[in-house]
C-alpha positions in Angstrom: 222.3 162.0 32.7 220.6 165.3 33.4 216.9 165.0 32.9 214.6 168.1 32.5 211.0 169.1 31.9 210.5 172.1 29.6 207.6 174.1 28.2 204.7 176.1 29.6 203.3 175.1 32.9 201.0 172.1 32.7 202.2 171.0 29.2 205.9 170.4 29.9 207.8 167.9 27.8 210.6 165.5 29.0 214.1 166.4 28.0 217.7 165.6 28.4 220.8 167.8 28.5 223.4 167.0 25.8 227.1 167.4 25.9 226.9 171.0 24.8 224.4 171.9 27.5 221.4 172.0 25.1 218.1 170.4 25.9 217.0 167.6 23.7 213.3 166.5 23.5 212.8 163.1 25.0 209.1 162.8 24.0 209.8 160.0 21.6 211.4 157.9 24.3 209.4 158.6 27.5 206.2 160.6 28.0 207.4 162.5 31.1 209.9 162.6 33.8 208.1 161.0 36.7 208.0 158.0 39.1 207.3 155.6 36.2 210.0 156.8 33.9 212.9 157.1 36.4 213.1 153.5 37.3 216.5 151.8 36.7 215.0 150.1 33.7 213.7 153.3 32.2 216.9 155.2 32.8 218.9 152.4 31.1 216.6 152.7 28.1 217.2 156.4 28.0 220.9 155.9 28.3 221.0 153.8 25.2 219.5 156.6 23.0 221.8 158.7 20.8 220.6 161.9 22.2 222.3 164.0 19.5 219.6 162.6 17.1 216.8 164.0 19.2 215.2 167.4 18.4 216.5 170.4 20.1 214.2 172.3 22.5 213.9 176.1 22.2 216.9 177.6 23.9 214.5 180.0 25.7 212.0 177.4 26.8 210.8 177.6 30.4 212.0 174.8 32.7 209.4 173.0 34.8 209.9 171.1 38.0 212.4 168.3 37.1 210.0 165.6 38.4 206.3 165.5 37.7 203.5 164.0 39.8 205.5 164.0 43.1 203.6 161.9 45.6 205.4 163.0 48.7 207.5 166.1 49.3 209.4 165.3 52.5 211.9 167.6 54.2 214.6 167.2 56.9 215.1 170.1 59.3 218.3 171.2 61.1 220.5 168.6 59.1 223.6 170.8 58.9 225.6 171.2 62.1 226.6 174.8 61.2 223.0 175.7 60.4 221.8 174.3 63.7 224.5 176.5 65.4 223.3 179.7 63.7 219.7 179.0 64.8 220.8 178.5 68.4 219.6 174.9 68.7 221.3 171.6 69.4 222.0 169.2 66.6 219.1 166.7 66.7 219.8 163.1 67.7 217.4 161.9 65.0 216.2 163.6 61.8 213.6 166.3 62.1 210.9 165.5 59.6 208.2 167.7 58.1 206.3 167.8 54.8 205.9 170.4 52.1 202.7 170.5 50.1 203.2 169.1 46.6 201.2 172.1 45.4 204.3 174.2 46.4 206.4 172.6 43.7 207.4 174.9 40.8 210.0 175.2 38.1 213.5 176.3 39.1 213.2 179.8 37.6 209.5 180.5 38.3 208.6 183.4 40.6 208.4 183.0 44.3 205.0 184.3 45.5 205.1 186.3 48.7 201.9 185.1 50.5 199.2 187.4 51.9 200.3 188.6 55.4 203.8 187.4 54.9 206.4 189.3 57.0 209.4 186.9 57.2 209.9 185.3 53.8 213.2 183.3 53.8 215.4 181.1 51.6 217.1 177.7 52.1 219.2 176.0 49.5 218.9 172.3 49.8 220.1 169.0 48.1 217.0 167.0 47.2 216.9 163.2 46.7 214.5 161.7 44.2 213.3 158.2 44.9 213.5 155.9 41.9 212.0 152.7 43.3 209.3 151.9 45.9 210.6 150.8 49.2 209.9 150.1 52.9 212.2 149.2 55.8 215.4 149.8 53.8 218.8 149.2 55.4 221.2 152.2 55.1 223.7 150.0 53.1 221.0 149.4 50.5 219.4 152.8 50.4 221.3 154.1 47.3 219.6 151.3 45.3 216.3 153.2 45.7 217.7 156.6 44.7 217.2 157.7 41.1 219.2 161.0 41.5 219.5 164.4 43.0 218.4 168.0 42.3 218.5 171.5 43.7 215.6 172.6 45.9 214.9 176.0 47.4 213.0 175.3 50.6 211.3 178.7 50.7 209.9 179.4 54.2 207.7 181.9 55.8 209.2 182.1 59.3 206.3 183.9 61.0 203.9 181.2 59.7 206.4 178.5 60.6 207.5 179.6 64.1 205.0 182.1 65.5 201.6 180.7 64.8 201.6 177.4 66.8 201.5 173.8 65.7 203.8 172.2 63.1 206.3 173.9 60.7 204.2 172.9 57.7 202.1 176.0 57.5 205.3 178.1 56.8 206.6 175.6 54.3 203.9 174.7 51.9 202.6 177.9 50.4 202.3 178.1 46.6 205.8 178.4 44.9 207.7 177.4 48.1 209.3 174.3 46.4 211.2 175.1 43.3 213.0 171.9 42.2 215.5 171.5 39.3 216.8 172.6 36.8 217.8 169.0 36.3 217.3 165.6 37.9 220.9 164.4 37.8 221.1 160.6 37.9 223.2 159.3 40.8 225.9 157.9 38.5 226.9 161.4 37.6 227.3 162.5 41.3 230.7 161.1 42.4 230.4 162.2 46.1 227.1 163.5 47.3 228.6 164.3 50.7 231.0 166.9 49.2 229.1 169.3 47.0 229.5 173.0 47.3 226.3 175.0 47.7 225.7 178.8 47.2 222.8 181.2 47.4 222.8 184.9 46.6 220.1 187.5 47.1 220.3 190.6 45.0 223.9 189.7 44.2 225.0 189.3 47.8 226.3 185.9 48.9 224.4 184.6 52.0 224.8 180.8 51.8 228.2 179.3 51.0 228.2 175.8 52.3 228.8 172.2 51.5 227.0 168.9 51.8 230.0 167.7 53.9 228.5 169.4 57.0 225.4 167.3 56.8 224.5 165.5 60.0 222.5 162.7 58.4 223.5 161.4 54.9 221.1 161.0 52.1 221.4 157.2 52.4 220.7 157.3 56.1 217.7 159.6 55.5 216.1 157.3 52.9 216.6 154.4 55.3 215.3 156.3 58.3 212.1 157.6 56.5 211.4 154.1 55.1 210.9 152.9 58.7 207.9 155.2 59.1 206.4 155.4 55.7 206.7 153.6 52.4 208.6 155.7 49.8 207.4 155.6 46.2 209.2 156.3 42.9 209.0 160.1 42.3 208.9 161.1 45.9 211.3 164.0 46.7 213.2 164.4 49.9 214.8 167.7 50.7 217.7 167.1 53.0 218.3 170.4 54.9 220.3 173.6 54.4 223.7 175.0 55.4 224.1 178.3 57.3 223.2 181.7 55.9 219.5 181.7 55.9 217.7 185.1 56.5 216.6 184.0 60.0 220.2 183.6 61.0 221.4 187.0 60.0 222.1 189.7 62.5 219.6 191.4 62.3 217.4 188.8 60.5 217.0 189.6 56.8 213.9 188.6 54.8 212.7 188.6 51.2 210.6 191.4 49.6 208.9 191.9 46.4 211.4 192.4 43.6 214.3 190.6 45.3 216.3 188.2 43.1 217.6 184.9 44.3 220.3 182.8 42.6 221.2 179.4 44.0 223.3 176.5 42.8 224.8 173.1 43.9 227.9 171.8 42.3 227.1 169.6 39.4 223.3 169.9 39.9 222.7 173.3 38.2 221.4 176.7 39.1 218.0 178.3 39.9 217.1 182.0 39.5 213.9 183.4 41.1 212.2 186.8 41.5 209.9 187.5 44.5 206.4 188.7 43.5 203.4 189.7 45.6 200.5 187.2 45.8 198.3 189.7 44.0 200.6 189.4 41.0 200.4 185.6 40.8 
């Protein structure tokens, strides 16, 4: 299933994509797409519905973040061998973990806000894992049982804030609009091989990222297991699992985003995002 949230910000409705690519209103079945409604039991209930009987959403409706009320937004850094190489660092022996503020989460096509004093605004296409069941101390072999599905994430980053201002990476990762997720939460049964999905990102029509999840260092199942050793994971948590090469920081010379730039990114089977960069004064 491909689950969505559609409508104006703050009043989104739950939806599901039908066989013709149209969004059907799921409001009569569940009240939202969140940690409570993406349990295995709830997803089974949704799967039993004849979605063609559900009302159609407006074809031009805005898409919200595909999951609401995210408790934790966890990210893995340097998780693609080819991306580590382009940044000039060794592949880490264990996952690099950082957090994005949940206030950074936006819809897949909402504007990216260039923060005040930003000079090095960058992009990162990433596969995100959505947790479907609370867990702690999970074995890797069992980790998939706790995954509801996957979605596209743009791990928008301000490199000067991240790398040149001391301390942790978080200050360059959590600005408003730095976490578009969606368009869909694709349930895991629809993703045949999460370790072999093509990933692309274009800026102003130029292809910068053209990678695949097959170059991941740590698999989604390993990441879920690993994180669960240090913190409990709750249904609705989102884990963004790293980016392939082609980020702005890795260009020669480095290339960064400016007001008016247009970004298009997609992951095979998980949908597409489209964003325009605006200045913080426009937000």
